[in-house]
FIKOL-974646 format. One record per residue (C-alpha): residue number from 1; x, y, z. Coordinates in Angstrom, 2 decimals. Layout:
<pts>
@pagu=NUM, u=X, v=Y, w=Z
...
</pts>
This chain:
<pts>
@pagu=1, u=13.30, v=44.16, w=16.42
@pagu=2, u=13.61, v=42.00, w=13.68
@pagu=3, u=10.44, v=40.61, w=11.83
@pagu=4, u=9.74, v=37.41, w=10.02
@pagu=5, u=9.79, v=37.09, w=6.70
@pagu=6, u=6.31, v=36.11, w=5.20
@pagu=7, u=6.43, v=33.19, w=3.10
@pagu=8, u=3.67, v=34.46, w=1.12
@pagu=9, u=4.88, v=37.51, w=0.19
@pagu=10, u=4.85, v=38.10, w=-3.86
@pagu=11, u=8.09, v=36.30, w=-5.41
@pagu=12, u=9.14, v=34.71, w=-2.24
@pagu=13, u=6.98, v=31.47, w=-2.84
@pagu=14, u=7.94, v=28.86, w=-5.36
@pagu=15, u=5.35, v=28.23, w=-7.61
@pagu=16, u=6.88, v=26.07, w=-10.34
@pagu=17, u=7.82, v=21.82, w=-9.28
@pagu=18, u=11.18, v=21.47, w=-8.01
@pagu=19, u=13.24, v=19.08, w=-10.12
@pagu=20, u=12.66, v=15.99, w=-7.53
@pagu=21, u=8.92, v=16.40, w=-8.19
@pagu=22, u=9.29, v=16.51, w=-12.26
@pagu=23, u=11.25, v=13.73, w=-11.95
@pagu=24, u=8.48, v=11.84, w=-9.75
@pagu=25, u=5.17, v=13.61, w=-12.20
@pagu=26, u=7.61, v=12.01, w=-15.20
@pagu=27, u=7.98, v=9.14, w=-13.58
@pagu=28, u=4.49, v=8.23, w=-12.93
@pagu=29, u=3.68, v=9.31, w=-16.47
@pagu=30, u=5.60, v=7.08, w=-17.84
@pagu=31, u=4.38, v=3.87, w=-15.98
@pagu=32, u=1.60, v=1.54, w=-17.40
@pagu=33, u=-1.46, v=1.32, w=-15.14
@pagu=34, u=-1.68, v=-2.53, w=-13.94
@pagu=35, u=-3.20, v=-4.66, w=-11.78
@pagu=36, u=-1.67, v=-6.35, w=-8.31
@pagu=37, u=-3.35, v=-9.42, w=-7.22
@pagu=38, u=-1.24, v=-9.77, w=-4.05
@pagu=39, u=-3.70, v=-8.72, w=-1.56
@pagu=40, u=-6.13, v=-10.63, w=-3.34
@pagu=41, u=-4.19, v=-13.98, w=-2.92
@pagu=42, u=-3.33, v=-13.35, w=0.74
@pagu=43, u=-6.74, v=-12.86, w=1.58
@pagu=44, u=-8.21, v=-15.74, w=-0.40
@pagu=45, u=-5.70, v=-17.82, w=1.34
@pagu=46, u=-6.35, v=-16.51, w=4.92
@pagu=47, u=-10.11, v=-16.90, w=4.46
@pagu=48, u=-9.99, v=-20.07, w=3.19
@pagu=49, u=-7.62, v=-21.27, w=6.11
@pagu=50, u=-10.10, v=-19.69, w=8.58
@pagu=51, u=-13.10, v=-21.04, w=6.88
@pagu=52, u=-16.29, v=-21.08, w=9.47
@pagu=53, u=-14.57, v=-18.39, w=11.80
@pagu=54, u=-16.51, v=-15.35, w=12.95
@pagu=55, u=-16.24, v=-12.44, w=10.01
@pagu=56, u=-14.75, v=-9.90, w=12.30
@pagu=57, u=-12.06, v=-12.89, w=13.09
@pagu=58, u=-11.78, v=-13.50, w=8.86
@pagu=59, u=-10.93, v=-9.92, w=8.44
@pagu=60, u=-8.87, v=-9.06, w=11.22
@pagu=61, u=-6.60, v=-12.03, w=10.70
@pagu=62, u=-6.40, v=-11.29, w=6.55
@pagu=63, u=-5.49, v=-7.60, w=7.28
@pagu=64, u=-2.70, v=-8.91, w=9.49
@pagu=65, u=-1.51, v=-10.95, w=6.53
@pagu=66, u=-1.82, v=-8.28, w=4.38
@pagu=67, u=0.27, v=-5.78, w=6.65
@pagu=68, u=2.65, v=-8.62, w=7.09
@pagu=69, u=2.88, v=-10.66, w=3.47
@pagu=70, u=2.90, v=-7.33, w=0.98
@pagu=71, u=5.67, v=-6.20, w=-0.81
@pagu=72, u=6.84, v=-3.05, w=0.23
@pagu=73, u=8.46, v=-0.66, w=-2.58
@pagu=74, u=9.92, v=2.80, w=-2.38
@pagu=75, u=11.09, v=4.84, w=-4.98
@pagu=76, u=13.86, v=6.75, w=-5.32
@pagu=77, u=12.72, v=10.46, w=-4.54
@pagu=78, u=9.67, v=9.84, w=-2.68
@pagu=79, u=9.27, v=11.31, w=0.51
@pagu=80, u=5.75, v=10.04, w=1.89
@pagu=81, u=5.98, v=5.94, w=0.72
@pagu=82, u=3.07, v=3.74, w=1.20
@pagu=83, u=0.70, v=1.82, w=-1.46
@pagu=84, u=-2.12, v=-0.58, w=-1.35
@pagu=85, u=-0.67, v=-2.49, w=-4.44
@pagu=86, u=2.97, v=-3.98, w=-4.74
@pagu=87, u=4.31, v=-1.76, w=-7.78
@pagu=88, u=3.42, v=1.99, w=-8.69
@pagu=89, u=0.38, v=2.57, w=-10.49
@pagu=90, u=-1.47, v=-0.78, w=-9.65
@pagu=91, u=-4.95, v=-1.46, w=-8.80
@pagu=92, u=-5.13, v=-3.91, w=-5.66
@pagu=93, u=-8.15, v=-6.63, w=-6.25
@pagu=94, u=-9.72, v=-7.21, w=-2.81
</pts>
């Protein structure tokens, strides 16, 4: 009977970053941090348009608008995508 190979056996588990991870790390290190005003603009507009509505309605509508209107970016080499800002290394304003 054949036994399964244990991926944690010495020498079989990759311990250094793959070329893809090295490229991603280099890209992040080269990217200057910034601020993304997109979310703040969308939420401010919705709050102004729905002034006087119940707070739960305001937040629900603002969340809906953010999901519909935020720019999406997917960088080369990424396997898991998504960010709360519209560009890499950008902090969102709420």
